[in-house]
C-alpha positions in Angstrom: 7.0 -8.5 -21.2 5.3 -11.9 -21.0 2.5 -13.2 -18.8 3.7 -14.4 -15.4 2.4 -17.9 -16.1 5.2 -18.2 -18.7 7.8 -17.5 -16.0 6.2 -20.2 -13.8 6.4 -22.7 -16.7 10.1 -22.2 -17.0 10.7 -23.2 -13.4 10.4 -26.6 -11.7 6.9 -27.2 -10.4 7.7 -26.0 -6.9 4.4 -25.2 -5.3 5.7 -25.4 -1.7 3.2 -24.7 1.0 2.3 -25.6 4.5 -0.7 -25.8 6.7 -1.7 -22.9 9.0 -1.5 -25.4 11.9 2.2 -26.1 11.3 4.6 -24.8 13.8 6.8 -21.9 12.9 9.8 -24.1 13.6 8.6 -26.6 11.0 8.0 -23.8 8.5 11.6 -22.6 9.0 12.9 -26.1 8.3 10.8 -26.2 5.1 12.2 -22.8 4.1 15.7 -24.0 4.7 15.3 -27.4 3.0 14.0 -25.7 -0.2 16.3 -22.7 0.0 13.4 -20.2 -0.3 12.4 -17.1 1.6 8.6 -17.7 1.7 6.0 -20.4 1.6 2.3 -20.3 0.7 0.0 -21.3 3.5 -2.9 -23.4 2.3 -5.9 -24.9 4.0 -7.7 -27.5 2.0 -6.0 -26.3 -1.2 -7.1 -22.8 -0.6 -4.5 -20.0 -0.2 -5.0 -18.5 3.2 -1.6 -16.8 3.8 2.1 -16.4 3.1 4.8 -17.2 5.6 8.1 -15.5 5.1 11.5 -15.1 6.8 10.4 -11.5 7.5 7.3 -12.8 9.4 9.6 -14.9 11.5 12.2 -12.2 12.3 9.7 -9.6 13.2 6.9 -11.6 14.9 8.9 -14.4 16.6 12.6 -13.5 17.0 12.2 -9.8 17.9 9.1 -10.5 20.0 10.9 -13.2 22.0 8.4 -16.0 21.1 9.1 -19.6 20.6 9.0 -20.9 17.1 8.2 -24.4 18.3 5.2 -23.2 20.3 3.7 -20.8 17.7 1.5 -21.8 14.8 2.1 -20.4 11.3 -1.5 -19.0 11.4 -0.6 -16.7 14.3 2.1 -14.8 12.4 1.5 -15.4 8.6 0.5 -12.6 6.3 -3.2 -13.3 5.9 -4.2 -10.5 3.5 -2.4 -12.1 0.6 -1.7 -10.1 -2.5 -1.8 -12.4 -5.5 -2.0 -12.1 -9.3 -3.7 -14.0 -12.1 -1.6 -16.0 -14.5 -2.2 -13.5 -17.3 -0.7 -10.5 -15.5 2.5 -9.4 -17.2 5.9 -9.7 -15.4 6.5 -5.9 -15.5 3.1 -5.3 -13.8 4.0 -7.9 -11.2 7.3 -6.1 -10.5 5.5 -2.8 -10.2 2.9 -4.3 -7.8 5.7 -5.9 -5.7 7.6 -2.6 -5.5 4.4 -0.6 -4.7 3.3 -3.0 -1.9 6.8 -3.7 -0.5 6.6 -7.4 -1.0 9.1 -9.9 -2.3 6.9 -12.9 -3.0 3.7 -13.1 -5.1 1.4 -16.1 -5.4 -0.1 -16.7 -8.8 -3.7 -17.8 -8.5 -6.2 -18.8 -11.2 -9.6 -18.5 -9.6 -9.2 -20.7 -6.5 -6.4 -22.8 -7.9 -2.9 -21.9 -6.7 -0.4 -22.2 -9.5 2.7 -21.2 -7.7 4.6 -18.3 -6.3 7.2 -16.0 -7.8 9.8 -14.0 -6.1 11.2 -10.6 -7.0 14.4 -12.5 -7.9 12.6 -14.6 -10.4 11.2 -11.5 -12.1 14.6 -9.7 -12.1 16.3 -12.8 -13.6 13.7 -12.9 -16.3 14.1 -9.2 -17.1 17.9 -9.5 -17.2 17.6 -12.5 -19.6 15.2 -10.6 -21.8 17.6 -7.6 -21.9 20.6 -9.9 -22.7 18.6 -11.4 -25.6 17.7 -8.0 -26.9 21.4 -6.9 -26.7 22.5 -10.1 -28.5 20.0 -9.6 -31.3 21.0 -5.9 -31.7 24.7 -6.9 -31.8 23.9 -9.5 -34.4 21.9 -7.0 -36.4 24.7 -4.4 -36.3 27.4 -6.9 -37.3 25.3 -8.3 -40.3 
């Protein structure tokens, strides 16, 4: 398995984030416009949280709060689990499974490089397996 930074390089540079002062409603619009399930929350370029659809459903919708009157900082996940760019994809998948998270920011020191989803990792694993199968089929037929 390759380092997670290789997976980030394959994708478009989509480092979508928002301010902790943004309204939850604005965050939902950003999620919808980019067709993603989570956004990084940054303050002055520093990662301070992650806002996800899960945060919205559990902390706004089910609590009967208003998304237009609530700031992202009030409901975001502040204790962010992140990984360095050198961590291997398999280790990222294990961490995500162990912690029950679906999105994982990739951070190099204080610099935010991007965020990967469990879907990104699964697609990469599937592509890797398909390549291996193709190579084995070619080897067998040669």
